[in-house]
C-alpha positions as CSV (number, residue, x, y, z in Angstrom):
1,Q,-86.7,-55.1,-19.0
2,V,-90.0,-53.2,-19.0
3,Q,-90.0,-49.6,-17.9
4,L,-92.6,-47.0,-16.7
5,V,-92.1,-43.3,-17.2
6,E,-94.4,-40.8,-15.4
7,S,-95.1,-37.3,-16.6
8,G,-97.5,-34.4,-15.9
9,G,-96.4,-33.4,-12.4
10,A,-96.3,-29.6,-11.8
11,L,-96.9,-26.8,-9.4
12,V,-100.6,-26.0,-9.2
13,Q,-102.9,-23.8,-7.1
14,P,-105.4,-25.3,-4.7
15,G,-108.6,-26.2,-6.5
16,G,-106.7,-26.8,-9.7
17,S,-106.4,-29.9,-11.9
18,L,-103.6,-32.1,-13.3
19,R,-103.4,-35.2,-15.3
20,L,-100.5,-37.6,-14.7
21,S,-99.5,-40.1,-17.4
22,C,-97.5,-43.3,-17.1
23,A,-96.1,-44.6,-20.3
24,A,-95.2,-48.3,-20.4
25,S,-92.5,-49.9,-22.6
26,A,-94.6,-52.9,-23.2
27,R,-98.2,-53.8,-23.9
28,F,-100.6,-54.4,-20.9
29,F,-100.3,-58.2,-21.3
30,N,-100.5,-60.4,-18.2
31,V,-101.0,-57.4,-15.9
32,D,-102.8,-58.0,-12.6
33,T,-103.1,-54.4,-11.4
34,M,-102.0,-50.9,-12.3
35,G,-101.9,-48.2,-9.8
36,W,-100.7,-44.8,-8.6
37,Y,-99.0,-44.3,-5.3
38,R,-97.6,-41.1,-3.7
39,Q,-95.0,-40.2,-1.1
40,A,-94.9,-36.9,0.8
41,P,-91.8,-35.7,2.6
42,G,-91.3,-37.6,5.8
43,K,-94.2,-40.0,5.1
44,E,-94.5,-43.5,3.8
45,R,-95.5,-44.3,0.3
46,E,-99.3,-44.7,0.1
47,L,-101.8,-46.0,-2.3
48,V,-103.8,-43.5,-4.3
49,A,-105.7,-45.5,-6.9
50,T,-105.6,-48.9,-8.6
51,I,-107.3,-50.4,-11.7
52,S,-107.6,-54.1,-12.4
53,G,-109.6,-54.9,-15.5
54,S,-112.5,-52.5,-15.3
55,S,-112.5,-52.3,-11.5
56,T,-111.1,-49.3,-9.7
57,N,-110.1,-48.6,-6.1
58,Y,-109.3,-45.3,-4.4
59,A,-107.9,-44.0,-1.2
60,D,-110.6,-42.3,0.9
61,S,-108.7,-39.1,0.7
62,V,-109.0,-38.8,-3.1
63,K,-112.4,-40.4,-3.7
64,G,-114.6,-38.2,-5.9
65,R,-111.6,-36.0,-6.9
66,F,-109.2,-38.4,-8.7
67,T,-109.9,-40.8,-11.5
68,I,-107.6,-43.6,-12.7
69,S,-107.9,-44.8,-16.3
70,R,-105.9,-46.8,-18.9
71,D,-105.5,-46.6,-22.7
72,N,-104.4,-50.1,-23.8
73,A,-103.7,-48.8,-27.4
74,K,-101.2,-46.3,-26.0
75,N,-99.8,-48.5,-23.2
76,T,-100.5,-45.6,-20.8
77,V,-102.1,-45.3,-17.4
78,Y,-103.6,-41.9,-16.4
79,L,-104.5,-40.2,-13.1
80,Q,-106.8,-37.3,-13.5
81,M,-106.7,-35.1,-10.4
82,N,-109.3,-32.4,-9.7
83,S,-109.9,-30.1,-6.8
84,L,-106.4,-30.5,-5.7
85,K,-105.4,-29.7,-2.1
86,P,-102.1,-28.8,-0.5
87,E,-102.1,-32.2,1.2
88,D,-102.0,-33.8,-2.2
89,T,-98.4,-32.5,-2.5
90,A,-96.1,-35.5,-3.1
91,V,-94.1,-37.5,-5.5
92,Y,-96.5,-39.7,-7.5
93,Y,-95.4,-43.1,-8.7
94,C,-96.9,-45.4,-11.2
95,N,-96.9,-49.2,-10.5
96,I,-97.7,-52.3,-12.5
97,R,-97.9,-55.8,-11.1
98,G,-98.2,-59.0,-13.0
99,R,-97.6,-62.7,-12.6
100,S,-96.2,-63.5,-16.0
101,W,-94.1,-62.1,-18.8
102,P,-93.5,-59.2,-19.5
103,W,-94.9,-57.8,-16.3
104,R,-93.9,-60.5,-13.9
105,G,-93.3,-58.9,-10.4
106,D,-93.6,-55.4,-9.2
107,H,-92.6,-52.5,-11.5
108,W,-92.2,-48.8,-10.6
109,G,-91.6,-45.6,-12.4
110,Q,-89.2,-42.9,-11.3
111,G,-91.9,-40.6,-10.0
112,T,-93.3,-37.2,-10.8
113,Q,-93.5,-34.2,-8.4
114,V,-96.9,-32.7,-7.7
115,T,-96.9,-29.5,-5.6
116,V,-100.2,-27.8,-4.6
117,S,-99.6,-24.4,-3.3
118,P,-101.0,-20.8,-3.6
C-alpha cells in the first residue's frame, strides 16, 4: 500500500511564502499525474496544480504565484507558494494517479493546513 505524507503547512502572513512537500512511499513509476489540491472550510476540494512528465497546469487563482515540482530521486513532490493571500487558506492535499503498479488508481495524503492571516 503506497502512502503520501504532506508537510510544510503553517500560519503565514499575507505576502509570505511556504513550500509544501509530499513524500511518497514508492518511486514515481507508472505515474500519470501528480498534483496538489486544496479545500477551504465550507467549500469543495479544488485543483491547485498538477504535473505530468514535464508539463504543468495551474488554477487561474495561483498562476504566477505557485510552482509545482518533483524530485524523482527523493520520491517527493513540492508546491512552492509565494505572495500568499488570505484566500489561499485551506487544507492542501497531495494526489498521485496512475494506471499500473505501484500507483494504480487515485492516492491521497492526509493534508496539511495552510493559514494566511495577519
